[in-house]
C-alpha positions as a Markdown table, in Angstrom:
| # | Residue | x | y | z |
|---|---|---|---|---|
| 1 | Met | 190.5 | 143.7 | 104.5 |
| 2 | Pro | 192.4 | 144.9 | 107.2 |
| 3 | Val | 191.3 | 148.4 | 109.1 |
| 4 | Lys | 193.2 | 150.8 | 111.0 |
| 5 | Gly | 192.5 | 153.3 | 113.9 |
| 6 | Gly | 191.9 | 156.3 | 111.9 |
| 7 | Gln | 190.0 | 154.9 | 109.0 |
| 8 | Ser | 186.0 | 155.1 | 108.1 |
| 9 | Lys | 183.3 | 152.8 | 110.2 |
| 10 | Ser | 182.1 | 152.6 | 105.7 |
| 11 | Ala | 184.5 | 149.7 | 105.9 |
| 12 | Ala | 182.5 | 147.6 | 107.7 |
| 13 | Leu | 179.2 | 147.8 | 106.2 |
| 14 | Val | 180.9 | 147.4 | 103.1 |
| 15 | Asn | 182.1 | 143.8 | 104.6 |
| 16 | Leu | 178.4 | 143.1 | 106.0 |
| 17 | Ser | 177.0 | 143.1 | 102.4 |
| 18 | Arg | 179.7 | 140.8 | 101.6 |
| 19 | Ser | 180.6 | 137.8 | 104.1 |
| 20 | Gly | 183.9 | 139.4 | 104.4 |
| 21 | Val | 186.4 | 139.9 | 107.4 |
| 22 | Leu | 187.0 | 143.1 | 109.0 |
| 23 | Ser | 190.7 | 143.0 | 110.6 |
| 24 | Leu | 190.7 | 145.8 | 113.1 |
| 25 | Thr | 194.0 | 147.1 | 114.6 |
| 26 | Gly | 195.0 | 150.2 | 116.5 |
| 27 | Phe | 191.2 | 150.7 | 117.6 |
| 28 | Ser | 191.3 | 152.4 | 121.3 |
| 29 | Asn | 187.8 | 153.8 | 121.5 |
| 30 | Tyr | 185.4 | 151.7 | 123.3 |
| 31 | Arg | 182.1 | 153.3 | 122.2 |
| 32 | Leu | 183.1 | 152.6 | 118.7 |
| 33 | Val | 184.5 | 149.0 | 119.1 |
| 34 | Tyr | 181.4 | 148.1 | 120.9 |
| 35 | Phe | 179.0 | 149.2 | 118.0 |
| 36 | Leu | 181.2 | 147.2 | 115.4 |
| 37 | Ile | 180.7 | 143.9 | 117.5 |
| 38 | Lys | 177.4 | 144.5 | 118.0 |
| 39 | Leu | 176.5 | 145.7 | 114.5 |
| 40 | Phe | 178.3 | 141.6 | 113.7 |
| 41 | Asn | 176.9 | 139.8 | 116.0 |
| 42 | Ser | 173.3 | 140.9 | 114.9 |
| 43 | Lys | 171.8 | 138.5 | 112.3 |
| 44 | Arg | 169.3 | 141.6 | 111.2 |
| 45 | Asp | 173.0 | 143.8 | 110.7 |
| 46 | Asn | 174.5 | 140.9 | 109.1 |
| 47 | Pro | 172.3 | 138.0 | 107.2 |
| 48 | Tyr | 175.4 | 137.7 | 105.1 |
| 49 | Gly | 177.5 | 136.0 | 108.3 |
| 50 | Gly | 181.1 | 138.8 | 107.8 |
| 51 | Gln | 183.3 | 138.4 | 110.4 |
| 52 | Leu | 184.8 | 140.9 | 112.2 |
| 53 | Val | 188.7 | 139.9 | 114.4 |
| 54 | Phe | 190.3 | 142.8 | 116.2 |
| 55 | Ser | 192.5 | 142.9 | 119.4 |
| 56 | Asn | 192.6 | 145.2 | 122.0 |
| 57 | His | 193.0 | 145.6 | 125.9 |
| 58 | Met | 189.8 | 146.7 | 127.1 |
| 59 | Leu | 189.0 | 144.0 | 129.5 |
| 60 | Asp | 185.2 | 145.8 | 129.6 |
| 61 | Leu | 184.7 | 143.8 | 126.2 |
| 62 | Met | 184.9 | 141.5 | 127.7 |
| 63 | Asp | 181.5 | 140.7 | 128.9 |
| 64 | Arg | 179.1 | 137.8 | 128.3 |
| 65 | Asp | 175.7 | 139.8 | 127.4 |
| 66 | Leu | 178.5 | 141.2 | 124.4 |
| 67 | Leu | 180.8 | 138.0 | 123.0 |
| 68 | Leu | 180.3 | 134.3 | 123.1 |
| 69 | Arg | 182.9 | 132.3 | 124.7 |
| 70 | Asp | 183.8 | 131.2 | 121.6 |
| 71 | Gln | 184.4 | 134.4 | 120.5 |
| 72 | Ile | 187.2 | 135.6 | 123.4 |
| 73 | Ile | 190.8 | 134.2 | 122.0 |
| 74 | Leu | 193.6 | 134.4 | 124.1 |
| 75 | Ile | 197.2 | 134.6 | 123.5 |
| 76 | Ser | 200.1 | 134.1 | 125.8 |
| 77 | Lys | 203.7 | 133.3 | 125.3 |
| 78 | Thr | 204.6 | 131.0 | 127.2 |
| 79 | Arg | 208.3 | 129.1 | 126.9 |
| 80 | Lys | 207.7 | 126.7 | 124.7 |
| 81 | Gly | 206.2 | 128.6 | 122.1 |
| 82 | Thr | 202.6 | 130.9 | 121.7 |
| 83 | Glu | 199.5 | 129.5 | 122.9 |
| 84 | Ile | 195.9 | 130.8 | 121.6 |
| 85 | Ser | 192.8 | 129.6 | 123.1 |
| 86 | Ser | 189.3 | 130.4 | 123.6 |
| 87 | Ile | 187.9 | 131.3 | 126.6 |
| 88 | His | 185.5 | 127.8 | 125.9 |
| 89 | Lys | 188.2 | 125.8 | 125.8 |
| 90 | Gln | 189.5 | 126.6 | 128.8 |
| 91 | Gly | 186.1 | 125.8 | 130.6 |
| 92 | Ala | 184.9 | 129.1 | 131.3 |
| 93 | Arg | 181.5 | 129.2 | 132.0 |
| 94 | Ser | 179.1 | 131.3 | 130.2 |
| 95 | Asp | 177.2 | 132.0 | 133.9 |
| 96 | Lys | 179.9 | 134.3 | 135.7 |
| 97 | Ser | 182.1 | 137.1 | 134.2 |
| 98 | Phe | 184.3 | 136.7 | 132.2 |
| 99 | Lys | 186.6 | 139.8 | 133.0 |
| 100 | Arg | 186.9 | 139.0 | 136.7 |
| 101 | Asp | 187.6 | 135.2 | 135.9 |
| 102 | Tyr | 190.8 | 136.3 | 133.4 |
| 103 | Leu | 192.0 | 138.6 | 135.8 |
| 104 | Ser | 191.6 | 136.1 | 138.6 |
| 105 | Gly | 194.3 | 134.4 | 136.3 |
| 106 | Glu | 190.9 | 131.5 | 135.7 |
| 107 | Phe | 192.4 | 131.3 | 131.8 |
| 108 | Gly | 196.4 | 132.1 | 131.8 |
| 109 | Ala | 196.9 | 134.3 | 129.3 |
| 110 | Leu | 197.9 | 137.0 | 131.6 |
| 111 | Pro | 201.1 | 139.4 | 131.7 |
| 112 | Asn | 203.2 | 138.3 | 134.0 |
| 113 | Ile | 204.9 | 141.7 | 135.6 |
| 114 | Glu | 207.7 | 141.8 | 138.2 |
| 115 | Leu | 208.3 | 145.0 | 139.0 |
| 116 | Asn | 211.8 | 144.4 | 140.2 |
| 117 | Gln | 213.2 | 142.7 | 137.5 |
| 118 | Leu | 212.9 | 146.2 | 135.7 |
| 119 | Asp | 215.8 | 148.5 | 135.7 |
| 120 | Leu | 213.3 | 151.4 | 135.3 |
| 121 | Phe | 213.0 | 152.0 | 139.7 |
| 122 | Glu | 217.2 | 151.5 | 140.1 |
| 123 | Ser | 219.1 | 154.7 | 140.3 |
């Protein structure tokens, strides 16, 4: 069941009772996404194993106390196409900061932004 940013979180509760998959797009509220991750990761609140699938750009969610290494999937565009991989498969250590390692380039999938190639700054 896809849910867009403005819809009620009651859709998550329905999925938890049916062991379904909840797909979120367009959510930018950190506290709401954090709550949903905790809810879906809880064996008590999610006894049937419902799954949460979402995409975002909030690096603070790359927290080892919130998500496991195999729950964080990175997507990168390469010359050959698109590569999809979990940070676990890329050698992430559970005792290190996922966010710091990502920002240092350990896992790839960082945007390649070169300001000198953009026409925005030319007059």
